[in-house]
ZAPA-513855 format. One line per 8 residues: number of its first residue (from 1); for each residue z, x, y of N, C-alpha, C. Coordinates in steps of 0.02 Angstrom, whole numbers, plus 50000, padded with zeros to 5 digits. Atoms other than C-alpha are relative to their C-alpha. Layout:
REM residues N
NUM	Z X Y Z X Y Z X Y; ...
This chain:
REM residues 395
1	50047 49989 49944 51019 49411 49493 50005 49940 50047; 49989 50056 49956 51057 49305 49647 49935 49977 50034; 50060 50029 49969 50937 49201 49753 49966 50050 50046; 50030 49950 49956 50912 49343 49877 49956 50047 49962; 50041 49955 50040 50850 49459 49741 49936 49965 49977; 50059 50036 50021 50732 49324 49681 49949 49997 50055; 50047 50003 49945 50656 49310 49853 49964 50066 50009; 50032 49935 49996 50621 49496 49851 49942 50003 49951
9	50054 49999 50049 50521 49481 49691 49944 49953 50018; 50049 50050 49983 50434 49327 49753 49951 50025 50052; 50041 49978 49944 50368 49418 49905 49970 50068 49991; 50030 49935 50012 50312 49579 49824 49927 49992 49981; 50072 50003 50014 50124 49576 49840 49975 50069 49983; 50029 49936 50021 50020 49711 49759 49942 50014 50047; 50048 49994 49946 49926 49774 49909 49941 50046 49984; 50057 49956 50010 49822 49922 49861 49991 50018 49927
17	50002 49985 50071 49863 49978 49688 50062 49969 49969; 49942 50027 50032 49975 49882 49571 50025 50051 49948; 49976 49951 50045 50079 50001 49488 50015 49968 49932; 50003 50058 49981 50397 49824 49002 49946 49949 49988; 50046 50054 50015 50268 49723 48947 50036 49934 49999; 49971 50067 49999 50297 49536 48938 49984 49966 49935; 50010 50029 50066 50321 49444 48776 49952 49941 50002; 50044 50058 49997 50223 49294 48839 49927 50019 50010
25	50070 49977 49992 50068 49400 48870 49976 50026 49933; 50022 49984 50067 49980 49405 48703 49960 50064 49999; 50037 49937 50007 49907 49568 48639 49927 49987 49983; 50070 50013 50017 49750 49485 48575 49961 49982 50063; 50044 50014 49943 49603 49446 48687 50022 49937 50036; 49982 50057 49959 49643 49329 48831 49941 49980 50044; 50052 50025 49956 49528 49220 48935 50028 49995 50070; 49974 50003 49932 49548 49240 49123 49999 49929 50027
33	50001 50066 49970 49594 49085 49224 49939 49992 50045; 50062 50010 49961 49446 49007 49314 50006 49941 50048; 49989 50057 49956 49523 48874 49425 49981 50015 50072; 50010 50000 49928 49449 48848 49598 50028 49933 50025; 49971 50063 49977 49564 48719 49681 49951 49958 50039; 50049 50046 49970 49469 48566 49739 49999 50003 50076; 49996 50000 49927 49529 48582 49918 49985 50068 50031; 50015 49933 49975 49479 48766 49933 49926 50005 50016
41	50069 49989 49980 49320 48808 50028 49988 50076 50006; 50016 49928 49999 49241 48979 49999 49979 50020 50071; 50014 49975 49933 49236 49079 50161 49956 50062 49996; 50040 49938 49999 49113 49216 50210 50044 50061 50007; 49962 49938 49998 49181 49390 50179 49951 50058 49999; 50042 49941 50000 49116 49568 50187 49967 50011 49931; 50034 49982 50062 48986 49614 50056 50019 50072 49981; 49987 49931 50017 49010 49775 49956 49961 50049 50042
49	50041 49956 49958 48868 49851 50056 50031 50008 50069; 49970 49997 49933 48954 49807 50220 50064 50041 50000; 49938 49962 50004 49117 49885 50161 49987 50075 50006; 50014 49928 50002 49036 50055 50134 49948 50023 50051; 50053 49981 49953 48902 50051 50269 50029 50039 50058; 49977 49958 49945 48920 50187 50400 49977 49972 50067; 50019 50017 49932 48917 50156 50586 49936 50038 50019; 50065 49970 49985 48741 50191 50652 50007 50061 50046
57	49991 49943 49956 48804 50307 50789 50027 50060 49962; 49974 49946 50042 48898 50407 50658 49944 50031 49959; 50057 49974 50038 48741 50423 50552 49957 50045 50044; 50040 49960 49954 48649 50488 50704 50033 50067 50013; 49965 49937 49990 48783 50619 50733 49994 50045 49938; 50006 49961 50062 48778 50673 50552 49931 50032 49994; 50068 49975 50007 48590 50689 50551 49983 50052 50054; 50015 49955 49945 48592 50781 50717 50036 50066 49995
65	49958 49940 49997 48732 50906 50691 50012 50034 49933; 49986 49971 50065 48746 50934 50504 49936 50008 49960; 50057 49990 50044 48623 51002 50379 50023 50001 49928; 49982 50002 50071 48622 50980 50192 49995 50069 49968; 49999 49932 50026 48602 51168 50173 50071 50028 49998; 49931 49976 50000 48788 51186 50205 50031 49992 49931; 49966 50005 50064 48904 51212 50059 50046 49939 50000; 49955 50058 50006 49016 51073 49993 50064 50009 50042
73	49939 49991 49959 49174 51149 50073 49985 49992 50075; 50017 50005 49929 49086 51165 50241 49988 49927 50020; 50014 50070 49984 49025 50986 50234 50063 49957 49998; 49937 50039 50004 49194 50917 50179 50042 50010 50062; 49962 49986 49939 49278 51004 50325 49965 49970 50061; 50037 50029 49945 49139 50946 50440 50013 49925 50005; 49985 50071 50000 49174 50767 50387 50066 49987 50037; 49935 50010 49968 49357 50782 50438 49999 50020 50073
81	50003 49979 49930 49318 50877 50597 49965 49947 50042; 50036 50053 49964 49197 50740 50647 50046 49941 50013; 49952 50055 49991 49332 50609 50620 50053 50018 50052; 49945 49979 49957 49465 50709 50710 49981 50010 50073; 50022 49989 49931 49359 50738 50865 49970 49938 50031; 50023 50063 49973 49314 50556 50891 50059 49954 50014; 49948 50050 49986 49412 50408 50957 50058 50031 50038; 49940 49975 49966 49590 50455 51003 50019 50070 49976
89	49991 49931 50024 49571 50628 50923 50053 50006 49947; 49952 49997 50055 49687 50584 50780 49985 49947 49948; 50005 50051 50052 49683 50496 50614 50064 49960 50000; 49939 50041 49993 49806 50358 50653 50011 49958 49938; 49989 50034 50064 49854 50315 50475 50048 49942 50009; 49957 50058 49998 49925 50139 50465 49997 49966 49932; 49999 50024 50069 49981 50069 50298 49971 49930 49993; 50021 50070 50008 49928 49890 50336 49930 49984 50022
97	50066 50014 49972 49756 49908 50414 49945 50015 49950; 50054 49992 50048 49615 49880 50289 49934 49985 50035; 50060 50007 49961 49446 49910 50372 49940 50026 49961; 50062 49973 50029 49265 49940 50323 49990 50071 50025; 50015 49932 49979 49191 50114 50340 49983 50003 50074; 50021 50001 49929 49111 50069 50507 50059 49986 50045; 49942 50016 49959 49271 49991 50574 50050 50057 50002; 49954 49944 50002 49376 50139 50518 49977 50055 50047
105	50026 49950 49955 49261 50257 50613 50008 49979 50073; 49995 50024 49932 49262 50149 50768 50072 49999 50025; 49930 50007 49980 49452 50127 50768 50043 50061 49983; 49959 49946 50027 49517 50277 50670 50073 49981 49995; 49932 50027 50005 49669 50170 50637 50002 49957 49937; 50009 50036 50064 49671 50123 50453 50046 50029 49948; 49959 49974 50055 49758 50147 50287 49959 50049 49958; 50034 49948 50039 49716 50277 50155 49941 49972 49962
113	50057 50031 50034 49603 50154 50064 49939 49999 50046; 50056 50005 49953 49496 50125 50219 49973 50069 50019; 50022 49933 49981 49493 50308 50270 49964 50035 49942; 50034 49972 50058 49446 50358 50093 49931 49970 49990; 50066 50033 50002 49305 50230 50095 49953 50032 50051; 50041 49968 49948 49243 50306 50258 49979 50070 49978; 50016 49932 50022 49254 50484 50188 49950 49999 49942; 50047 50007 50057 49165 50428 50028 49929 49987 50026
121	50066 50018 49974 49022 50351 50127 49969 50059 50038; 50025 49940 49966 49007 50508 50234 49975 50050 49949; 50020 49952 50052 49002 50618 50079 49935 49977 49967; 50060 50027 50032 48873 50504 49998 49939 50009 50043; 50056 49991 49954 48763 50510 50152 49976 50073 50002; 50017 49929 49998 48769 50700 50147 49977 50027 49932; 50024 49979 50065 48718 50704 49964 50052 50035 49958; 49946 49969 50039 48888 50761 49900 50023 49952 49945
129	49974 50040 50055 48961 50702 49735 50074 49987 50012; 49930 50018 49984 49121 50609 49781 50027 49953 49947; 49967 50041 50051 49246 50522 49667 50068 49977 50026; 49935 50026 49982 49391 50407 49708 50051 50015 49945; 49946 49989 50047 49559 50442 49626 50060 49956 50018; 49935 50031 49991 49715 50338 49603 50054 50054 49995; 49944 49953 50000 49870 50439 49646 50061 49962 49975; 49946 50037 50032 50014 50388 49534 50068 50016 50033
137	49937 49993 49964 50154 50381 49662 50050 49950 49973; 49951 50051 50021 50318 50290 49627 49987 49935 50037; 50006 50064 49965 50324 50106 49671 50030 50006 50069; 49979 49992 49930 50336 50097 49859 49986 49935 50037; 50007 50063 49964 50366 49946 49969 50001 50013 50075; 50001 49997 49927 50320 49929 50153 50013 49931 50027; 49982 50065 49971 50395 49791 50258 49951 49983 50055; 50049 50022 49951 50259 49698 50354 50007 49925 50011
145	49993 50071 49983 50280 49532 50444 50056 49967 49960; 49943 50026 50036 50447 49511 50356 49990 49995 49925; 50016 50003 50071 50367 49531 50184 49996 50070 49972; 50005 49936 50034 50387 49675 50063 49933 50004 49963; 50064 49988 50034 50214 49739 50014 50007 50061 49955; 50003 49943 50046 50199 49849 49861 49935 50037 50014; 50059 49962 49981 50081 49986 49914 49985 50053 49948; 50020 49945 50044 49989 50124 49824 49960 50050 50039
153	50035 49946 49964 49886 50275 49865 49938 50022 49960; 50059 49970 50030 49711 50340 49831 49978 50059 50043; 50032 49948 49962 49618 50496 49882 49929 50010 49974; 50070 49990 50015 49445 50569 49863 49989 50073 49981; 50020 49932 50017 49375 50722 49774 49926 50009 50015; 50070 49982 49987 49214 50809 49823 49984 50060 49956; 50018 49947 50046 49128 50916 49692 49985 50064 50038; 50006 49936 49966 49134 51099 49739 49996 50056 49949
161	50006 49948 50050 49065 51227 49617 50030 50066 50021; 49975 49936 49975 49115 51373 49727 50074 49994 50017; 49928 50002 49986 49299 51414 49736 50012 50024 50071; 49986 49981 49931 49356 51414 49916 50071 49980 50017; 49932 50014 49979 49522 51412 50005 49999 49960 50065; 49995 50040 49940 49577 51291 50139 50072 49996 50023; 49933 50008 49972 49726 51283 50255 50011 49931 50029; 49995 50067 49972 49694 51103 50304 50052 49959 49962
169	49952 50044 50032 49828 50973 50270 49965 49940 49969; 50036 50059 50024 49696 50842 50235 49948 50016 49947; 50049 49977 50049 49565 50940 50137 50028 50062 49965; 49973 49942 50034 49623 51059 50002 49966 50009 49932; 50033 49980 50062 49561 51148 49846 50042 49981 49939; 49966 50013 50063 49606 51089 49670 49949 49991 49945; 50040 50009 50061 49522 51109 49500 49925 49998 50015; 50071 49993 49986 49351 51167 49560 49972 49942 50043
177	50023 50053 49956 49341 51028 49688 50043 49997 50062; 49962 50010 49940 49399 50979 49860 50030 49931 50000; 49967 50064 49996 49525 50840 49883 50009 49982 50074; 49989 50027 49933 49523 50735 50041 50055 49948 49993; 49941 50043 50008 49694 50654 50056 50032 49989 50068; 49974 50016 49934 49759 50563 50208 50075 49989 50002; 49928 50006 50001 49941 50563 50155 50029 50068 49985; 49978 49931 50009 50023 50734 50180 50046 50012 49940
185	49952 49989 50054 50163 50710 50053 49967 50002 49932; 50034 50002 50064 50038 50679 49914 49981 50069 49975; 50020 49933 50020 49980 50859 49916 50059 50041 49973; 49943 49960 50022 50153 50936 49903 50027 49977 49933; 49969 50027 50061 50210 50820 49763 49957 50011 49938; 50046 49991 50057 50055 50849 49654 50008 49944 49948; 49995 50057 50045 50062 50675 49580 49940 49999 49952; 50054 50010 50048 49959 50634 49427 49947 49954 50031
193	50054 50042 49974 49789 50558 49467 49956 49975 49942; 50049 50025 50048 49659 50455 49374 49940 49974 50040; 50061 50017 49965 49479 50413 49417 49995 49925 50013; 50013 50070 49981 49431 50251 49505 49926 49991 50013; 50070 50014 49986 49259 50172 49510 49993 49971 50069; 50014 50029 49934 49177 50117 49671 50012 49924 49998; 49989 50072 50007 49185 49937 49606 50075 49984 50005; 49928 50013 49997 49374 49949 49583 50026 50009 50071
201	49980 49989 49930 49395 50019 49759 49978 49941 50043; 50023 50059 49964 49291 49874 49823 50048 49941 49987; 49952 50053 50016 49409 49755 49731 50066 50011 50036; 49939 49985 49963 49557 49843 49811 49994 49978 50073; 50013 50022 49931 49480 49812 49982 50009 49924 50005; 49994 50073 49999 49462 49627 49943 50072 49977 49987; 49932 50018 50017 49637 49621 49869 50046 50008 50061; 49960 49989 49939 49714 49695 50027 49988 49944 50050
209	50017 50051 49950 49622 49573 50139 50026 49932 49978; 49976 50064 50025 49668 49427 50028 50075 49993 50008; 49927 50002 49993 49853 49472 50032 50020 49984 50072; 49985 50013 49929 49853 49474 50222 49984 49927 50017; 50019 50070 49988 49762 49306 50227 50052 49953 49969; 49950 50041 50033 49890 49236 50105 50064 49997 50042; 49940 49998 49958 50035 49292 50215 49990 49956 50062; 50015 50039 49940 49949 49208 50363 49983 49927 49983
217	50012 50068 50023 49929 49048 50259 49927 49978 50009; 50072 50014 49998 49739 49060 50267 49977 49996 49928; 50008 50004 50072 49722 48998 50090 49926 50001 49978; 50072 49997 50017 49533 48971 50090 49976 50073 50000; 50021 49930 49994 49507 49150 50149 50032 50043 49946; 49966 49962 50052 49637 49219 50029 49966 49991 49933; 50033 50012 50064 49554 49135 49881 49931 50034 49999; 50066 49969 49997 49383 49198 49938 50004 50074 49985
225	49993 49928 50012 49445 49377 49939 50023 50014 49929; 49976 49987 50068 49542 49369 49776 49946 49984 49948; 50054 50018 50046 49397 49282 49689 49947 50055 50000; 50049 49945 49996 49280 49419 49752 50025 50062 49964; 49971 49942 50033 49399 49553 49690 49995 49995 49924; 50003 50008 50072 49407 49481 49515 49929 49996 49975; 50071 50001 50020 49218 49460 49514 49970 50070 49998; 50030 49934 49996 49173 49636 49567 50033 50049 49952
233	49965 49957 50048 49305 49717 49454 50046 49956 49958; 49961 50049 50039 49363 49592 49321 50063 50028 49967; 49941 49970 50033 49488 49715 49245 50052 50026 50049; 49952 49977 49950 49579 49750 49409 50060 49952 50001; 49942 50043 50012 49751 49681 49368 50031 49972 50063; 49964 50021 49940 49824 49672 49543 49971 49938 50031; 50031 50059 49969 49697 49545 49604 50017 49936 49962; 49981 50059 50040 49737 49426 49460 50072 49981 50015
241	49930 50015 49983 49922 49442 49501 50006 49965 50067; 49997 50032 49934 49893 49399 49683 49967 49931 49999; 50030 50066 50008 49779 49256 49633 50053 49951 49972; 49946 50041 50026 49928 49191 49535 50048 49978 50054; 49956 50018 49944 50035 49197 49691 49969 49945 50042; 50035 50052 49962 49903 49096 49784 50003 49933 49964; 49996 50062 50038 49897 48967 49645 50070 49969 50006; 49933 50027 49994 50086 48951 49654 50012 49968 50068
249	49994 50028 49932 50080 48924 49842 49965 49933 50005; 50039 50062 49997 49951 48788 49814 50026 49947 49952; 49970 50048 50045 50059 48703 49683 49969 49997 49931; 50032 49998 50066 49951 48748 49532 50039 50048 49955; 49954 49955 50035 50093 48818 49427 49973 50022 49932; 50029 49980 50064 50001 48817 49260 49948 50055 50010; 50051 49949 49985 49856 48915 49335 50033 50065 50022; 49964 49941 49978 49980 49034 49417 50027 50039 49940
257	49973 49967 50060 50062 49070 49249 49945 50034 49960; 50057 49969 50035 49893 49102 49169 49978 50063 50036; 50022 49942 49962 49846 49221 49309 50049 50058 49994; 49950 49947 50008 50010 49317 49298 49994 50032 49931; 50004 49974 50068 49995 49333 49110 49936 50041 49989; 50062 49963 50007 49815 49389 49123 50006 50068 50036; 49989 49937 49965 49864 49521 49252 50041 50048 49957; 49958 49959 50043 49999 49584 49132 49962 50022 49937
265	50043 49983 50057 49875 49579 48988 49956 50060 50017; 50043 49945 49979 49761 49695 49088 50040 50064 50013; 49958 49941 49983 49904 49810 49142 50073 49982 49986; 49931 50017 50018 50072 49798 49054 50051 50028 50049; 49956 49972 49950 50146 49902 49195 49992 49968 50069; 50006 50037 49937 50100 49776 49330 50067 49964 50012; 49933 50026 49989 50281 49751 49381 50001 49942 50050; 50002 50054 49950 50233 49640 49527 49984 49934 49966
273	50017 50062 50036 50148 49511 49416 50057 49979 49954; 49945 50015 50046 50292 49523 49293 50059 49969 50039; 49946 50028 49960 50421 49492 49430 49984 49931 50025; 50020 50066 49976 50324 49346 49500 49998 49949 49943; 49997 50044 50058 50308 49274 49324 50072 49978 49988; 49929 50016 50009 50498 49283 49311 50022 49947 50049; 49983 50050 49949 50515 49186 49473 49971 49932 49981; 50032 50063 50021 50392 49056 49408 50039 49968 49942
281	49959 50026 50054 50496 49039 49250 50062 49964 50028; 49940 50031 49972 50649 49002 49355 49983 49936 50039; 50021 50060 49964 50553 48877 49461 49984 49943 49952; 50019 50050 50049 50501 48787 49302 50052 49992 49945; 49942 50014 50043 50674 48778 49223 50000 50042 49935; 49995 49953 50055 50656 48928 49108 50040 50060 50024; 49959 49951 49967 50797 49023 49191 50016 50061 49957; 49980 49945 50044 50847 49128 49040 49943 50051 49993
289	50058 49955 50005 50671 49199 49018 49990 50038 50065; 50009 49967 49935 50658 49235 49204 50053 50052 50013; 49946 49952 49989 50828 49319 49213 49992 50062 49957; 50009 49943 50045 50787 49429 49064 49949 50049 50029; 50052 49957 49971 50629 49494 49147 50027 50036 50063; 49975 49971 49939 50714 49522 49315 50052 50055 49986; 49951 49949 50018 50856 49618 49232 49965 50063 49975; 50038 49942 50025 50731 49730 49142 49969 50039 50058
297	50032 49968 49943 50639 49765 49304 50052 50036 50043; 49948 49970 49959 50800 49798 49399 50025 50064 49969; 49977 49939 50034 50859 49923 49268 49948 50055 50004; 50054 49951 49999 50690 50009 49266 49993 50032 50069; 50012 49976 49932 50687 50028 49456 50061 50033 50032; 49939 49974 49970 50864 50091 49483 49993 50072 50024; 50009 49930 49980 50805 50272 49495 49948 50009 50054; 50052 49996 49949 50672 50231 49624 50031 49987 50069
305	49969 50009 49934 50735 50259 49803 49967 49945 50041; 50035 50051 49960 50602 50145 49876 50021 49929 49979; 49975 50064 50022 50667 50002 49771 50064 49982 50037; 49938 50013 49965 50838 50020 49850 49988 49988 50075; 50017 50012 49929 50758 50029 50023 49976 49928 50008; 50025 50068 49995 50667 49865 49989 50057 49949 49993; 49942 50045 50007 50829 49783 49929 50044 50003 50062; 49961 49993 49939 50920 49854 50080 49969 49961 50057
313	50034 50038 49948 50788 49779 50195 50011 49925 49991; 49990 50072 50013 50808 49610 50110 50071 49980 50018; 49931 50015 49982 50997 49616 50127 50010 50001 50076; 49994 49995 49927 50983 49670 50308 49972 49937 50034; 50031 50060 49972 50867 49523 50346 50046 49939 49993; 49953 50055 50012 51003 49408 50276 50069 50013 50031; 49938 49981 49965 51137 49492 50385 50055 50023 49951; 49952 49975 50050 51219 49560 50227 50003 50076 50007
321	50005 49930 49981 51249 49729 50307 50037 50047 49952; 49963 49957 50046 51379 49797 50186 49959 50015 49938; 50042 49990 50059 51263 49772 50037 49939 50041 50018; 50058 49961 49978 51115 49840 50136 50019 50074 50006; 49978 49931 49993 51215 49997 50176 50004 50034 49933; 49995 49971 50067 51249 50025 49991 49931 50020 49974; 50067 49985 50025 51063 50016 49951 49969 50059 50039; 50029 49945 49961 51013 50132 50094 50034 50066 49981
329	49965 49940 50022 51147 50257 50041 49976 50022 49931; 50026 49984 50067 51085 50247 49861 49931 50032 50006; 50067 49971 49990 50907 50280 49919 50005 50071 50026; 49991 49933 49972 50968 50430 50019 50024 50048 49946; 49974 49957 50053 51063 50498 49868 49945 50019 49950; 50054 49987 50046 50905 50485 49763 49945 50044 50030; 50053 49962 49966 50787 50561 49893 50020 50009 50073; 49973 49989 49933 50866 50637 50047 49946 50012 50053
337	50053 49985 49953 50697 50673 50126 49965 49937 50028; 50034 50061 49980 50647 50490 50151 50024 49976 50069; 49982 50023 49933 50643 50437 50333 50021 49926 49999; 49984 50071 50003 50653 50253 50282 50074 49988 49986; 49928 50007 50016 50829 50278 50211 50042 50011 50063; 49964 49986 49938 50889 50354 50374 49993 49942 50049; 50010 50055 49954 50812 50213 50474 50041 49939 49980; 49959 50055 50023 50898 50084 50366 50073 50010 50017
345	49931 49985 49983 51065 50170 50390 50012 49992 50075; 49993 50006 49927 51036 50179 50578 50005 49927 50021; 49999 50070 49981 51002 49993 50587 50068 49967 49984; 49936 50029 50019 51161 49947 50493 50055 50024 50047; 49947 49973 49957 51270 50064 50595 49995 49972 50071; 50007 50031 49934 51198 49992 50755 50030 49930 50000; 49972 50068 50004 51243 49817 50699 50076 50001 50001; 49928 49994 50003 51420 49876 50669 50029 50034 50062
353	49976 49968 49940 51430 49961 50838 50017 50073 49992; 49988 49929 50012 51441 50136 50762 49940 50039 50027; 50061 49976 49966 51318 50205 50889 49986 50074 49990; 50012 49928 50012 51344 50391 50859 49967 50010 49932; 50031 49996 50066 51301 50367 50675 49928 49974 50003; 50068 50026 49993 51151 50261 50722 49955 50051 50033; 50037 49947 49965 51094 50399 50841 49981 50056 49952; 50012 49946 50047 51111 50531 50705 49945 49982 49951
361	50048 50018 50051 51011 50436 50576 49931 49986 50030; 50065 50008 49968 50874 50390 50699 49967 50069 50012; 50026 49932 49990 50855 50576 50740 49975 50028 49933; 50021 49976 50066 50847 50617 50554 49936 49966 49977; 50060 50037 50019 50718 50481 50525 49939 50029 50035; 50056 49971 49963 50608 50555 50662 49980 50068 49974; 50014 49933 50026 50624 50731 50590 49963 49997 49933; 50026 50002 50069 50578 50676 50414 49937 49957 49993
369	50060 50042 50004 50434 50557 50456 49938 50043 49994; 50061 49961 50012 50264 50617 50397 49947 49989 50054; 50054 50018 49955 50154 50528 50524 50024 49995 50072; 49984 49999 49929 50148 50541 50713 50021 49930 50024; 49983 50067 49975 50154 50351 50735 50072 49981 49980; 49930 50012 50019 50319 50344 50637 50047 50041 50043; 49959 49958 49958 50389 50489 50735 50007 49971 50070; 49997 50031 49934 50344 50403 50898 50042 49936 49999
377	49961 50062 50006 50418 50239 50838 50075 50015 50001; 49929 49982 50001 50584 50323 50800 50023 50028 50067; 49983 49973 49934 50581 50417 50966 50011 49944 50050; 49993 50057 49955 50556 50253 51058 50066 49964 49988; 49938 50034 50017 50701 50173 50965 50060 50042 50021; 49946 49956 49980 50810 50325 50998 50011 49997 50075; 49994 50006 49928 50773 50316 51184 50033 49934 50020; 49970 50066 49986 50817 50131 51184 50074 50000 49984
385	49930 49996 50019 50980 50167 51093 50040 50040 50051; 49965 49959 49952 51028 50304 51214 50008 49964 50067; 49995 50040 49939 50990 50190 51362 50054 49947 49993; 49948 50052 50014 51100 50056 51282 50069 50030 50004; 49935 49967 49998 51243 50179 51259 50019 50017 50071; 49987 49983 49930 51228 50239 51439 50021 49939 50040; 49983 50061 49964 51231 50062 51504 50070 49976 49983; 49933 50020 50020 51388 50025 51404 50052 50044 50033
393	49953 49954 49970 51472 50180 51472 50009 49986 50075; 49997 50015 49928 51430 50131 51652 50043 49938 50012; 49964 50062 49990 51501 49957 51630 50067 50002 49964
């Protein structure tokens, strides 16, 4: 495993849900690390109540236009209709934007965590029984600010005794309940789900915000968020793993190792913490242990197309276009429907001056993208490419 691969593992933060065990993580009871670095100052952050509090104007609309005599299906659809007819008239799903319920309503530009928090608070206000669910999607990395973020997905169920049918892409019937899901592909794939508590979702919110603060080198704020996450949901593994990353950045390598091991103790499938532990081993002259873990992870992820996309992005950033092309082609061979694989191929072919191939893959990326903002992004890039080709032909 070369240095480039190590940098990929080093930068894989567990953003929303942290998806091998590790021999150094003991099976018996472990004590969580409790280090607050001396130079860290706790910063003010959102309280759990503020995260779920609805915008007052939204509450007024609910109380004015909806009645609790409506059935659960009617209310669930009313929730989505209310969202879709406000702001820019669309749910502008963005994977990196973590907002409170009130902010999500005001902006309608958030990730599935934030939109699910908003929908949960709406359902709760209407007296409906709502439940968060973790959706067990494959490990998926999104490139943000030059960093690979490991993302996850959650949705929301609303209790519905009466069996009803729905043609909505966002609200649909399943197992005597309605599912509110802001990611279209989740419905078609029918991924396995498991229940999540409100406290764990609160910890996810803090974990997301902490990861962004860490990337921006706002270490006081990052610690404040990660500490809050581990306080509100002590068994949430991802937050402990990210706390370990923060400790490593601050030079507290022993505390980082404890945090990684505790994250793995809580969830043996926390591959992010495991990979970062391997990097820490190599930084502390335990190369053989680190290499062994990285090899295990690499073998385990070979069948995951998103893994190859993340490696392709890393190679592309290092101008290693031939290797990047191999990874993007491998991702395409594993899942031909992924727009990210086409976009990766388009970028490499553009660098090589193979403009017709770049044009083809940009068009395919636009066709296969799930969200309007991705489709628009690819359309913009395609227009720019076509203008570039035209200019070359003129000159």
